[in-house]
N, CA, C and O atoms as a GROMACS GRO file, in nm:
protein
  348
    1MET      N    1  17.473  14.162   4.088
    1MET     CA    2  17.493  14.048   4.134
    1MET      C    3  17.498  14.029   4.238
    1MET      O    4  17.545  14.118   4.308
    2THR      N    5  17.432  13.854   4.324
    2THR     CA    6  17.402  13.823   4.403
    2THR      C    7  17.563  13.795   4.492
    2THR      O    8  17.684  13.780   4.477
    3SER      N    9  17.417  13.807   4.623
    3SER     CA   10  17.551  13.803   4.743
    3SER      C   11  17.530  13.663   4.753
    3SER      O   12  17.438  13.598   4.703
    4LEU      N   13  17.712  13.588   4.886
    4LEU     CA   14  17.689  13.474   4.874
    4LEU      C   15  17.689  13.456   4.998
    4LEU      O   16  17.743  13.360   5.053
    5ALA      N   17  17.606  13.581   5.075
    5ALA     CA   18  17.633  13.505   5.180
    5ALA      C   19  17.481  13.434   5.187
    5ALA      O   20  17.386  13.430   5.110
    6PHE      N   21  17.504  13.388   5.304
    6PHE     CA   22  17.360  13.309   5.362
    6PHE      C   23  17.233  13.362   5.396
    6PHE      O   24  17.203  13.462   5.462
    7THR      N   25  17.185  13.302   5.355
    7THR     CA   26  17.009  13.430   5.412
    7THR      C   27  16.981  13.304   5.509
    7THR      O   28  17.002  13.184   5.523
    8GLY      N   29  16.877  13.501   5.604
    8GLY     CA   30  16.874  13.405   5.696
    8GLY      C   31  16.751  13.303   5.764
    8GLY      O   32  16.683  13.280   5.864
    9SER      N   33  16.786  13.259   5.606
    9SER     CA   34  16.661  13.051   5.734
    9SER      C   35  16.811  12.976   5.706
    9SER      O   36  16.821  12.856   5.731
   10LEU      N   37  16.893  13.029   5.670
   10LEU     CA   38  17.074  12.911   5.630
   10LEU      C   39  17.095  12.931   5.783
   10LEU      O   40  17.077  12.844   5.867
   11LYS      N   41  17.131  13.040   5.804
   11LYS     CA   42  17.239  13.054   5.950
   11LYS      C   43  17.252  12.967   6.021
   11LYS      O   44  17.345  12.892   6.053
   12LYS      N   45  17.050  12.992   6.069
   12LYS     CA   46  17.057  12.917   6.234
   12LYS      C   47  17.121  12.701   6.275
   12LYS      O   48  17.190  12.627   6.345
   13PRO      N   49  16.985  12.715   6.116
   13PRO     CA   50  17.059  12.566   6.116
   13PRO      C   51  17.262  12.471   6.107
   13PRO      O   52  17.338  12.388   6.158
   14LEU      N   53  17.242  12.575   5.997
   14LEU     CA   54  17.403  12.600   6.005
   14LEU      C   55  17.511  12.642   6.183
   14LEU      O   56  17.614  12.606   6.241
   15LEU      N   57  17.403  12.729   6.196
   15LEU     CA   58  17.510  12.764   6.330
   15LEU      C   59  17.517  12.632   6.423
   15LEU      O   60  17.619  12.566   6.439
   16VAL      N   61  17.396  12.606   6.480
   16VAL     CA   62  17.322  12.533   6.572
   16VAL      C   63  17.423  12.397   6.497
   16VAL      O   64  17.515  12.381   6.577
   17ALA      N   65  17.440  12.302   6.383
   17ALA     CA   66  17.511  12.176   6.345
   17ALA      C   67  17.659  12.206   6.361
   17ALA      O   68  17.726  12.104   6.382
   18ALA      N   69  17.752  12.360   6.353
   18ALA     CA   70  17.847  12.393   6.354
   18ALA      C   71  17.887  12.418   6.549
   18ALA      O   72  17.995  12.435   6.605
   19MET      N   73  17.794  12.412   6.584
   19MET     CA   74  17.774  12.379   6.748
   19MET      C   75  17.813  12.201   6.779
   19MET      O   76  17.910  12.145   6.828
   20LEU      N   77  17.716  12.166   6.737
   20LEU     CA   78  17.756  12.076   6.806
   20LEU      C   79  17.841  11.999   6.711
   20LEU      O   80  17.855  11.877   6.699
   21MET      N   81  17.887  12.087   6.653
   21MET     CA   82  18.050  11.995   6.540
   21MET      C   83  18.138  12.012   6.620
   21MET      O   84  18.229  11.931   6.600
   22VAL      N   85  18.163  12.092   6.720
   22VAL     CA   86  18.264  12.167   6.781
   22VAL      C   87  18.245  12.121   6.924
   22VAL      O   88  18.328  12.168   7.001
   23THR      N   89  18.124  12.010   6.996
   23THR     CA   90  18.097  11.999   7.158
   23THR      C   91  18.097  11.902   7.131
   23THR      O   92  18.165  11.852   7.220
   24LEU      N   93  18.050  11.771   7.020
   24LEU     CA   94  18.049  11.625   7.051
   24LEU      C   95  18.180  11.591   7.107
   24LEU      O   96  18.175  11.530   7.213
   25PRO      N   97  18.297  11.616   7.060
   25PRO     CA   98  18.487  11.600   7.050
   25PRO      C   99  18.390  11.598   7.190
   25PRO      O  100  18.324  11.494   7.192
   26LEU      N  101  18.375  11.648   7.256
   26LEU     CA  102  18.383  11.725   7.453
   26LEU      C  103  18.312  11.647   7.534
   26LEU      O  104  18.312  11.664   7.656
   27VAL      N  105  18.201  11.496   7.433
   27VAL     CA  106  18.153  11.416   7.531
   27VAL      C  107  18.223  11.330   7.625
   27VAL      O  108  18.177  11.261   7.716
   28GLY      N  109  18.365  11.349   7.580
   28GLY     CA  110  18.432  11.180   7.670
   28GLY      C  111  18.565  11.231   7.812
   28GLY      O  112  18.644  11.181   7.893
   29CYS      N  113  18.510  11.362   7.763
   29CYS     CA  114  18.585  11.430   7.919
   29CYS      C  115  18.591  11.354   8.028
   29CYS      O  116  18.489  11.297   8.064
   30TYR      N  117  18.698  11.341   8.094
   30TYR     CA  118  18.657  11.271   8.228
   30TYR      C  119  18.724  11.358   8.409
   30TYR      O  120  18.677  11.360   8.523
   31THR      N  121  18.858  11.419   8.338
   31THR     CA  122  18.946  11.429   8.441
   31THR      C  123  18.882  11.656   8.430
   31THR      O  124  18.836  11.715   8.333
   32PRO      N  125  18.901  11.688   8.517
   32PRO     CA  126  18.855  11.797   8.598
   32PRO      C  127  18.914  11.930   8.468
   32PRO      O  128  18.837  12.000   8.402
   33GLY      N  129  19.051  11.933   8.460
   33GLY     CA  130  19.206  11.947   8.323
   33GLY      C  131  19.067  11.898   8.193
   33GLY      O  132  19.041  11.998   8.125
   34GLU      N  133  18.982  11.773   8.150
   34GLU     CA  134  18.964  11.820   8.088
   34GLU      C  135  18.820  11.896   8.032
   34GLU      O  136  18.794  11.959   7.930
   35ARG      N  137  18.722  11.845   8.186
   35ARG     CA  138  18.614  11.955   8.144
   35ARG      C  139  18.618  12.080   8.186
   35ARG      O  140  18.521  12.153   8.204
   36ALA      N  141  18.747  12.110   8.203
   36ALA     CA  142  18.754  12.274   8.199
   36ALA      C  143  18.713  12.365   8.056
   36ALA      O  144  18.633  12.453   8.027
   37ALA      N  145  18.834  12.274   7.976
   37ALA     CA  146  18.882  12.365   7.858
   37ALA      C  147  18.751  12.278   7.772
   37ALA      O  148  18.765  12.322   7.658
   38GLY      N  149  18.662  12.204   7.767
   38GLY     CA  150  18.604  12.197   7.780
   38GLY      C  151  18.434  12.242   7.754
   38GLY      O  152  18.360  12.213   7.661
   39GLY      N  153  18.410  12.315   7.863
   39GLY     CA  154  18.378  12.393   7.872
   39GLY      C  155  18.426  12.546   7.872
   39GLY      O  156  18.355  12.644   7.895
   40ALA      N  157  18.595  12.542   7.833
   40ALA     CA  158  18.582  12.656   7.817
   40ALA      C  159  18.513  12.716   7.633
   40ALA      O  160  18.472  12.806   7.560
   41VAL      N  161  18.546  12.590   7.651
   41VAL     CA  162  18.534  12.599   7.520
   41VAL      C  163  18.368  12.627   7.444
   41VAL      O  164  18.332  12.676   7.337
   42ILE      N  165  18.304  12.573   7.550
   42ILE     CA  166  18.106  12.611   7.512
   42ILE      C  167  18.127  12.677   7.605
   42ILE      O  168  18.247  12.648   7.607
   43GLY      N  169  18.113  12.778   7.730
   43GLY     CA  170  18.103  12.894   7.671
   43GLY      C  171  18.163  13.031   7.626
   43GLY      O  172  18.113  13.144   7.628
   44GLY      N  173  18.278  12.988   7.587
   44GLY     CA  174  18.301  13.115   7.500
   44GLY      C  175  18.227  13.130   7.363
   44GLY      O  176  18.189  13.232   7.305
   45LEU      N  177  18.220  13.028   7.336
   45LEU     CA  178  18.086  13.012   7.189
   45LEU      C  179  18.008  13.030   7.218
   45LEU      O  180  17.919  13.071   7.143
   46GLY      N  181  17.987  13.007   7.367
   46GLY     CA  182  17.758  13.051   7.408
   46GLY      C  183  17.739  13.179   7.412
   46GLY      O  184  17.635  13.235   7.377
   47GLY      N  185  17.934  13.283   7.498
   47GLY     CA  186  17.937  13.425   7.473
   47GLY      C  187  17.901  13.493   7.385
   47GLY      O  188  17.820  13.584   7.378
   48ALA      N  189  17.996  13.422   7.285
   48ALA     CA  190  17.987  13.511   7.181
   48ALA      C  191  17.871  13.520   7.128
   48ALA      O  192  17.811  13.628   7.122
   49ALA      N  193  17.829  13.423   7.087
   49ALA     CA  194  17.724  13.409   6.999
   49ALA      C  195  17.534  13.500   7.075
   49ALA      O  196  17.451  13.546   6.997
   50ILE      N  197  17.516  13.500   7.220
   50ILE     CA  198  17.469  13.535   7.327
   50ILE      C  199  17.480  13.747   7.306
   50ILE      O  200  17.394  13.832   7.278
   51GLY      N  201  17.651  13.757   7.344
   51GLY     CA  202  17.663  13.872   7.253
   51GLY      C  203  17.636  13.977   7.129
   51GLY      O  204  17.579  14.086   7.115
   52THR      N  205  17.730  13.856   7.024
   52THR     CA  206  17.636  13.872   6.857
   52THR      C  207  17.471  13.937   6.883
   52THR      O  208  17.419  14.036   6.832
   53VAL      N  209  17.402  13.813   7.008
   53VAL     CA  210  17.267  13.893   6.961
   53VAL      C  211  17.225  14.063   7.058
   53VAL      O  212  17.179  14.173   7.028
   54ALA      N  213  17.270  13.998   7.172
   54ALA     CA  214  17.304  14.155   7.280
   54ALA      C  215  17.283  14.307   7.211
   54ALA      O  216  17.198  14.396   7.212
   55THR      N  217  17.447  14.273   7.134
   55THR     CA  218  17.451  14.411   7.096
   55THR      C  219  17.535  14.429   6.970
   55THR      O  220  17.650  14.468   6.954
   56GLY      N  221  17.397  14.367   6.850
   56GLY     CA  222  17.390  14.370   6.763
   56GLY      C  223  17.519  14.292   6.633
   56GLY      O  224  17.511  14.267   6.513
   57GLY      N  225  17.625  14.275   6.734
   57GLY     CA  226  17.782  14.243   6.658
   57GLY      C  227  17.872  14.336   6.717
   57GLY      O  228  17.964  14.258   6.690
   58LEU      N  229  17.922  14.418   6.765
   58LEU     CA  230  17.988  14.522   6.794
   58LEU      C  231  18.144  14.442   6.874
   58LEU      O  232  18.099  14.390   6.977
   59ALA      N  233  18.241  14.424   6.870
   59ALA     CA  234  18.337  14.362   6.864
   59ALA      C  235  18.375  14.358   7.010
   59ALA      O  236  18.408  14.263   7.081
   60ALA      N  237  18.363  14.473   7.032
   60ALA     CA  238  18.405  14.475   7.222
   60ALA      C  239  18.359  14.428   7.305
   60ALA      O  240  18.407  14.348   7.385
   61PRO      N  241  18.240  14.477   7.297
   61PRO     CA  242  18.146  14.382   7.371
   61PRO      C  243  18.093  14.146   7.392
   61PRO      O  244  18.060  14.062   7.476
   62VAL      N  245  18.119  14.161   7.261
   62VAL     CA  246  18.069  14.044   7.253
   62VAL      C  247  18.277  13.954   7.251
   62VAL      O  248  18.290  13.831   7.257
   63LEU      N  249  18.369  14.025   7.244
   63LEU     CA  250  18.484  13.967   7.257
   63LEU      C  251  18.433  14.044   7.454
   63LEU      O  252  18.509  14.141   7.463
   64ALA      N  253  18.375  14.040   7.544
   64ALA     CA  254  18.347  14.056   7.711
   64ALA      C  255  18.310  13.914   7.724
   64ALA      O  256  18.357  13.820   7.786
   65TYR      N  257  18.203  13.932   7.637
   65TYR     CA  258  18.134  13.834   7.639
   65TYR      C  259  18.108  13.688   7.700
   65TYR      O  260  18.042  13.630   7.786
   66SER      N  261  18.246  13.659   7.558
   66SER     CA  262  18.354  13.547   7.502
   66SER      C  263  18.428  13.521   7.632
   66SER      O  264  18.440  13.418   7.698
   67ALA      N  265  18.470  13.635   7.647
   67ALA     CA  266  18.524  13.604   7.769
   67ALA      C  267  18.434  13.569   7.891
   67ALA      O  268  18.396  13.453   7.904
   68LEU      N  269  18.407  13.643   7.960
   68LEU     CA  270  18.295  13.580   8.094
   68LEU      C  271  18.229  13.480   8.007
   68LEU      O  272  18.116  13.467   8.057
   69GLY      N  273  18.242  13.376   7.871
   69GLY     CA  274  18.122  13.294   7.913
   69GLY      C  275  18.259  13.140   7.916
   69GLY      O  276  18.269  13.033   7.976
   70ALA      N  277  18.344  13.223   7.805
   70ALA     CA  278  18.482  13.091   7.864
   70ALA      C  279  18.497  13.084   8.008
   70ALA      O  280  18.425  12.990   8.043
   71ALA      N  281  18.541  13.124   8.088
   71ALA     CA  282  18.595  13.118   8.235
   71ALA      C  283  18.445  13.122   8.355
   71ALA      O  284  18.441  13.119   8.478
   72THR      N  285  18.359  13.129   8.273
   72THR     CA  286  18.177  13.054   8.362
   72THR      C  287  18.230  12.877   8.269
   72THR      O  288  18.222  12.756   8.291
   73GLY      N  289  18.248  12.909   8.233
   73GLY     CA  290  18.264  12.741   8.192
   73GLY      C  291  18.386  12.653   8.183
   73GLY      O  292  18.404  12.551   8.116
   74ALA      N  293  18.456  12.710   8.257
   74ALA     CA  294  18.575  12.690   8.243
   74ALA      C  295  18.519  12.652   8.441
   74ALA      O  296  18.487  12.535   8.462
   75VAL      N  297  18.516  12.707   8.511
   75VAL     CA  298  18.497  12.687   8.647
   75VAL      C  299  18.388  12.571   8.660
   75VAL      O  300  18.413  12.469   8.725
   76ILE      N  301  18.277  12.591   8.601
   76ILE     CA  302  18.165  12.468   8.588
   76ILE      C  303  18.194  12.372   8.613
   76ILE      O  304  18.172  12.293   8.704
   77GLY      N  305  18.309  12.377   8.434
   77GLY     CA  306  18.346  12.219   8.360
   77GLY      C  307  18.427  12.132   8.505
   77GLY      O  308  18.367  12.039   8.559
   78ALA      N  309  18.522  12.164   8.538
   78ALA     CA  310  18.606  12.172   8.658
   78ALA      C  311  18.588  12.118   8.765
   78ALA      O  312  18.652  12.041   8.837
   79ALA      N  313  18.426  12.201   8.772
   79ALA     CA  314  18.313  12.168   8.959
   79ALA      C  315  18.242  12.108   8.901
   79ALA      O  316  18.158  12.068   8.980
   80THR      N  317  18.224  12.077   8.812
   80THR     CA  318  18.172  11.911   8.769
   80THR      C  319  18.216  11.712   8.737
   80THR      O  320  18.170  11.603   8.770
   81ALA      N  321  18.307  11.758   8.670
   81ALA     CA  322  18.407  11.608   8.698
   81ALA      C  323  18.365  11.509   8.746
   81ALA      O  324  18.334  11.560   8.854
   82PRO      N  325  18.342  11.429   8.753
   82PRO     CA  326  18.274  11.280   8.841
   82PRO      C  327  18.385  11.282   8.899
   82PRO      O  328  18.498  11.331   8.901
   83VAL      N  329  18.318  11.215   8.943
   83VAL     CA  330  18.449  11.164   9.051
   83VAL      C  331  18.517  10.973   9.037
   83VAL      O  332  18.431  10.886   9.054
   84ARG      N  333  18.625  10.938   9.016
   84ARG     CA  334  18.644  10.826   8.943
   84ARG      C  335  18.607  10.708   9.051
   84ARG      O  336  18.710  10.705   9.119
   85HIS      N  337  18.520  10.610   9.106
   85HIS     CA  338  18.573  10.513   9.140
   85HIS      C  339  18.608  10.334   9.159
   85HIS      O  340  18.545  10.232   9.131
   86TYR      N  341  18.734  10.362   9.220
   86TYR     CA  342  18.823  10.227   9.198
   86TYR      C  343  18.782  10.137   9.296
   86TYR      O  344  18.755  10.155   9.415
   87TYR      N  345  18.782  10.050   9.234
   87TYR     CA  346  18.756   9.947   9.317
   87TYR      C  347  18.891   9.820   9.379
   87TYR      O  348  18.859   9.728   9.454
   0.00000   0.00000   0.00000
């Protein structure tokens, strides 16, 4: 019986496509709260990806990397919110 799992050649493009689908709706975020939430999502996904590669998929380190990435992304996202100019 053959496996239904994706082969190595399909994993990377599908991962990139999934990450783009998650991050594209966050492009129009302008308030610090929206930027923090978007940064947390992007940082959490990035941290999980780095944790998976670095640890070989062990659950506890992946969750730690994901939490660290989410916290860092939220802080950076809130700090980089553009200033609205009212005329």
